[in-house]
N, C-alpha and C positions, 0 to 999 in steps of 0.2 A: 619612373617612366609613366606609370598609371596616374600618379598624382598630377604630373604635368598635363596629361591628356584631359583629365578632369578639369583642370584650371582653365585650359584653353576652351573646353566645351562650355564651361560657365561663362567665360567671357563672351563667347559667340552668342549664347542665349540672352544674357543681360543686355548686350548691345542691341540685339534684334528686338527685344520686347520694348526697350526704351523708344526706339524709332517707331515700331509698329504702333504702339499706343499713344504717342504724342502727335503723329501726323494728322489724325482727324481733327483734334481741337485747333491745331496750327492752321489747318485748311480753312476752318470756319473763320478764324481770326483774319486770314488773308482776304476773305470776301468782305468783312466788315471795314477793313482798312483799303479796300480796292487795290490790294497788292496782288494782281492777277495778271497773267499773260493772255492778252486778248487776241482772238483769231484775226488774221488779216487776209482778205480774199485776193489781194493783188501781189502776193509773194509766194514763191515756191517753197519757202523755208517754213512757213506756218502751216503745219498739217492738221492741226486740231480745229474743231468747229465751235467749241464752247470756251469760256474764260476758264483758265486753269490756275489754281493757287501757286504762289512762288515761294512758299515758306518751308519746304523740306530741308533747305540748307541749314536752318537753325536747329532742327531736330537731329540731323546728322551730326552736327557739331556737338551738341549736347550729349547725344548718345555715345559719340566717340570718346570725349574727354571724361565723362563720369565713369564710364566703364574702365577706361585706362587707369585712372586714378584710384578707383576702387580695387582693381586687381593687382595693381603694382605698388601702390603707396609711394610712388616715385615722384618726389618734388624737386629734383635736381635742376641745374641750369639748363640742361638740354630740354627737359619737359617744359620749363618756362619758355624757352625760345620757340618751341613748337606751338605752344599755346599763343604766344604773342603773334607769331607768323600767321596762324590760323585765324586769329581775330582780325588781323589787318586785311587778309583776303576776304574775310566775311563781311567787313565793313565796306570795302571798295566794291565788292560784288553786289552788295545790297544796293548801294548807290546806282550802280550800273543797271540793275534789275528794275529799280524804281523808275529810272529814265525810260526803260523799254515799256513799262506799264502805261507811260504817257505818249508812247509812240515816237520817242525820241532817241537819239544815239548819244551815249556818254562819250567824252573825248578819250582817245586811246592813251595819251601820255600819262595821265594820273594813274590809270591801271598798270601801265608798265612800270612806273616808279614805285607803286606799292608792292607789286609782285617781286620786283628786284629787292626791295627793302626786306620783304618776308624772307627771301632766300639769304640775304646778308645776315639777318638775325640768327638764322640757323647755323650758318657758317661760324659766326662769331662764338657760338656756344660749343664748337668743337665737332659738329657733324659735317664731315667733308670727305671728298674724294682725295685721299692722300697719295696714293701710289698703287703699285702692282708688283707681283713677283716675277723676276726675270726668269723665263723658261729655260734658259741655258745655264745660267749660274745658280739658280734657286734663291738668290738674294732678293730682298725686298727693295724696290727702287722707290725712294721718297722723291715725289715731284717738287719742284721749286714752289715756294709759298704763292707766288703770283699765279702759277698755273693751277695750283690747287684751288684757289679762290675762283678763277675764271671757270674751270670745269665744273666746279660745284654749283655756282650760280647759274650757269647755262643748263645744267641738268635739272635743277629745281624749277627754274623758269620754263624750260621746255616741256616738262612733263605736266606742270601746272596748266600750261597753254593748250597742249594737245588734248587733254582730257576735257577741257572746256570746249574746245572746237568740236569734240565728238558728240556733244550733248545737243543733237539736233533732231532726235527721233525718240518716241516713247520706248523706254526700256533699253536704250543703247548704251549711253554712257555709264549707267549704273551697273548693266550687265558686264560690260567690258572691264570695268573697275573691279567687280567681284571675281571675275575670272583671273584678272592679273594679281589680285590680292591673295587668292588661294595659292597662286604659283609661288609668290614671294614668301607666303607662309611656309610652304614645303621646303623652299630653299633655306630660309632662316632656321628652320628645324634641323635640316641636314648639316648646317654649318654651326649648329649650337649657339645661335644668337637669340636668346629668349626675349629680349626687348622688342626686336624687329618682328619676331613671331607673334608676340602679343598684339602689336599694333596692327599686323596684317589680318589677324583673325577678327579683330574688332571691326576693321574695314569690311571684311566679308559680312559680318553681322549687320552693320548698318546699311550696306548697299542691298543686301537680300531683302531686308525689311522694307526698304524704300521701293524695291521692285514690285513688292506686293501692291503698291498703289500706282506705281509709274509704268507697269506693263500696259501694252495697248488694249483698250484706250486709256490713257493716263488720267489719273484723278488729281495729281499733283506733280509740280516740277521742283527741282532744286536750283534751277537758275544758274547764273554765272557764279553766285556766292557759293553754292554747294558744289559745282563741278570743279572750280578752282581749288577749293578747299580739299576735296578728295585727291585731285592730282598732286597737290602740295604733300599730303600725307603719304601717298604712294612713292613720291620722289624721295622723301625722307626715309621711308622704309628701306628702299633700295640702297641709299648711301650708308645707312646704318647697318645694312645686312649684306646683300649680295656683293656690293662694291667694296666691302671692307676687306682688305688683305687678299684682293683678287689676283688671279693669274690673268695673263693677256687673253686667253681664251674665254675665261669666265666673265670677262667684262660684258660679253654679249648676252649673258643670262638675264639680266634685268631689262635690256634693250628688247629681247625677244618676248619677255613676259609682258611688256607694254607695246608689243609690236603693232597691232592694228592701229591704235591712235597715233603712235610715233610715225609710222611709214606713211599713213594716209595723210596726215596733217603736214608732214615735211613736204610732200607733193603740193599741198594747198598753199603753204607758206611760200615756197619757191615760185609757184605760179603767180600768187598775188604780188610777190616782189618784182618779178619780171614784167608784170603788167603795170607796175608803178602804183599799186594800191597798198594801203595800210594792211598789215598782217591781221589786224583786228576787224577789218572790214567784212561784215557778214556777207556770204554768198551761198550758192548752192553747188560748191564744187567738191565737197567732201564725198567719200565712196558711197555713203547711204543714199545721197541724192543721185549720184550717177546710176546706182543700181535700180533706183525707183524709175528713173528715166529709161532704163533698159527693159522695163516691163515687170519687174517683181513687185509683189505687194508689200505692204508694211512688214508683216510678220516674217515673210520670206527674206527680206533684207536684214532684218535683225538676226535671224537664225544663221544666215550665211556669214555674217561678220562674227557671231559668236563662234561658229565653227572654225573659221580662219584663226581667231584669237586663241582657241583651245589648242589648235595644232601648233601655233607658235609657242605657246606656253609649254606644251608637251616637249617641244624641241629644246626649250630652255632647261627643262628638268633632265632630259637625256644628256645635255652638255654638262649638267652638274654631275651626273653619274660618271661621265667620262673623266671628269676632273678628279673624282675620288677613287 
């Protein structure tokens, strides 16, 4: 047990240091390439007043995979699938971010296709929601293959999207992701799932290091590329951890762990759909913008949403304890 604790602690420190040390040079590179998010005075969504580098996504990607491979020495088909899916999201996210630096909007369809493709790659490698335990008979109910496919793709795509949608304020998406990752780490440890626990603690490391530069006022952004990548990894962790051989009740554990971005952005997506808008069409309807309009300042909004997320995550851990 002590050895495992040390291994997880080392993974956290290594991932933290990689991101913490690489962000400054990548930030300088962003200015050379003009790969920065420029402030816009005519929109409620742009809260910063100076150009901000958009290169944290690459550092997060590098920090995650270098640490994971160093700590696990795992080069199996599932690791390859997660890497390929991550690269796909990083590439399409970079294109999307590049368009934003030019004041343009990238079409929604290519993003949708690539995000679905990343999810399919992971499913094809065997990371999937396969079923649950019947609470009455105690038998494991294996879902039909088509239902496994649909639910897995919807989960990965959904979490990837909601984390991205939550990235609208300094320190918000990174902090919510860190809180969720800590919860998924605890859940994975309790369920004896070392691979998921390792991925989760590495996500904690990279997001906490990122927050050192992204806390208000932010000095760097991760952009769509970074937010979708973190969402993708969190979705995979839940599939490979909390969702694996779950009971009906414990299916809510990962949903609660990611509760703030999921519930907030479900509201946003439904609202956009009812208004006939694309779900990718950026607006100021997320909870953080509504709280700003209600009179809270930037730091108060972030702390309120952190608190709500922590409460939901504690609820998910209580639910885990009830199950055991």
